[in-house]
Each structure stands twice: as structure tokens, then as C-alpha cells.
N, C-alpha and C positions, 0 to 999 in steps of 0.2 A: 617510827622505829627505823633503825638503820642497819647497815650490813652487819650481819652476825659475825662475830669474831671467833668462830669455832665453838666447841662445847665447853662452856664454863659452868661449873656446878656451884651455884651460890650456896653458902651455908647460912640458911635462914632459920629463925626460931619457928618451930612448928608446934602448935598446941597439942597437949597430950592426947586428946580424943582423936586427933587426926593420925597419930602414930600407930593407932590400932588398925588402920586400914591397910589392905594388902593390894599389891598389883594384881590386876585381873589378867591372867596370861593369855586368854583366848581373844583378846582385843589387841590390835597392833599399836606399837609405839609409832609416833608420827614425826616426820620432818615436814613442816609447812613452809614452802618458799612463797613469800608474799611479794607481789609486785604492785606498787602504787602507780597508777597511770597518770594522775593529775600532778603536774610539776609543783604546784603550790601546796600540795598535801603531803609532802615528804615528812618523814619522822627522823629527827636528829640528822637532818640533811640527806637522808638516804631514801631512795625509792625502791630498794630491794633489800630483804632481810629474811632470815630463817627463824622459825619458831619450832622448838622441840617440845613434844608433848608425850606424856606417859599416862596410860589408863590406870584408874584407881577405882576399885569396886568399894562402895561404902559398906560400913559394918552391917547394915540391914541385909546385904547380899542381893538386893534387887535394883540398886541404882549404880550408875557408872558416871564418872566425870573424868576429865583429863586435867592433870596438873601440867604446867608448861612454863617455858622461859625463852627469852631472847636477849641478846647482848649487843650493845652498840658502843663504839668509841667515837667521841666527838671532842675536839679541842683538848686532848690530853686527859679526858675523863672517861672511865668505863661506866656505862649504865646497863644494869641487868634488871629487866622486868620479869617478875615471876608471879604465877598464880599457883598457890600451894594450899591445899585443903579448903578451897573456896575463898581464900583471902589473897588480895593483890599486894605485892611488895615492889619497891624500887630500891636496889642496892647501887650505890655510887662509890667509885674509888678513883681518886686522882692518880695520874702517872707518878710513880715513885713513892706513893704513900704506903704505909704499913697497915692501915686500917681502912675499912669500908664502912659507910653509913647506910643503914637499912631503915626504911620508913614504910609504914602501911599506906596503901593508896585507898581512895574511896571505893566502896562497894560498886562493882560493875565497871571499874576503870579499865580492866583488861577483859576482852570479850572472848577468850579462848573457849570458855564453857558454853557459849551460845552456838558454837558450831555444830555440836551433836544434835540438838533439837532441830536446827535448820536442815541438816542432812536427813534426819528421820522423817521430816515432812516433805522431802523431795518427791516430785511426781514425774513419771516418764513423759517425755515429749518427743515428737518426730524431728523437729528442727528448732533452731534458736537463732535469733538475731539480737546481738547486744549493740545498741546504738545502730549503726548501719553496717555492722560487720557480722557475717554469718559465722557461727561456731561449727567447726568441722568435728564430727564425731559419728561413730557408727550409731545408727538410729536406735538400736536396742540398748545402747549404753548412755543415752542422753537424758538428763533430768532437769527439772526446773526447781529452784529453791529460793526461799526468801530469807535473807540474812541482814539484820538491822535495817529493815525496810527497803533493801536493795534486792533486785532480782538477779539471780545468778543462774547460768547454764552450767550444769555439772556433767562432765564427761568422764566416765569410768574407762580407763584404758588398761584392762587386764585386772588381775586380782591384787595387785600391789600398789596401785596409784590411781589418782584421779585429779582432775583440774576443774576448779570452779571459776568461771569467768564472769565478771561483772563489768559495768560501765567504767568504774573508777579503780577497780581492784581485781587482781587475779591471784588465786591461791592454787599452787601446785603441791599436792599432798602425796608423799611417798611413805609407805609402810617400812619401818626399820626392823632389822633382825636383832640388833644388839641393844641392850638396855641403855636408857638415858637416865642419869641421876638428876632429879629436879630439886 
């Protein structure tokens, strides 16, 4: 994924049963700043980008998921990846075009929804070493989490943000005050 080009609200078809869901206001909206550390693993030529995510409580009232999106511009084409209602989409629009093309992506193509279970399973730790680099964090705010078979040190820095540091990837998560349309 590449550098996000600001807040772009894709207009995607959403199945009727997903429209019945409501935003769960006691959970935060998120801006996740992603930094890819390996040069050969960039996405759309970018090593840094933002993902915006909005909490949604499912109609059963007991489950929560995040819908999210990120946008890249590469070679005159805008690419917007979205996870809406559990379905993954890619919207593309060429510079100067009046229309955009939206296609469904395979199940699991976007992994925004696996972040919550990974954080829920985080365990407190006293210190962390990622590769040969020590992760600086107040010991009472440092956790270990497993995300897509990679170990992350998660440092909570106050009540409005945290950083998850892995060998190949860093996620800086900030809680947002204003709504984000997905």
C-alpha cells in the first residue's frame, strides 16, 4: 500500500444486511500509520501509508469489527482498498477519468479485521527486543502480540494511541475524535 492521499470516501455498494449495522460509539475511530521496513516489500511503491478505520457493532449487539480504507496514487491511477461489511474491495480511477471501477477482492485480502483479535490476545511483558533493537516503552504499558504469525511489541502511550513494532512492519495507531466515512 502507498502513501495515503488524504481522506477519500469511496462510494461502494454495501449489501442491505450490512446497512442495518450501527457505529458503536464507545470504541474509537482509528488512523493506523503503517511503516513497511523491508525495501522490497513496499506497496504501490510506498513504504508508509495511513489506514482509516471505523468501529461497527454487528446486529447481534455482541460482536465488533472495523471497516477501513486506504488510498494510493501510482502512475496516474488512484487505488482505494476498502474493507466494508467484512467484504474487501478495490476501487481504481485513472487521472482525469469520470468513472471508477470497483471490484471485489478475495476473502481475507485485507487484514484490517485481524488486528482486533491480535490486540485482544496481547500479554504484558517487561521488555522487548525486535531483531536486535530494544523497544522503548514504560514497562507497565508494553505487550506482546502475534499478528499474521509475526511477533509485535505493543506500546500503549496514553489513552489515545499505541505503537505495534514488528521486524518488518510498524503500526502507529491514533484514536480519532471526528467520524470517518468508510
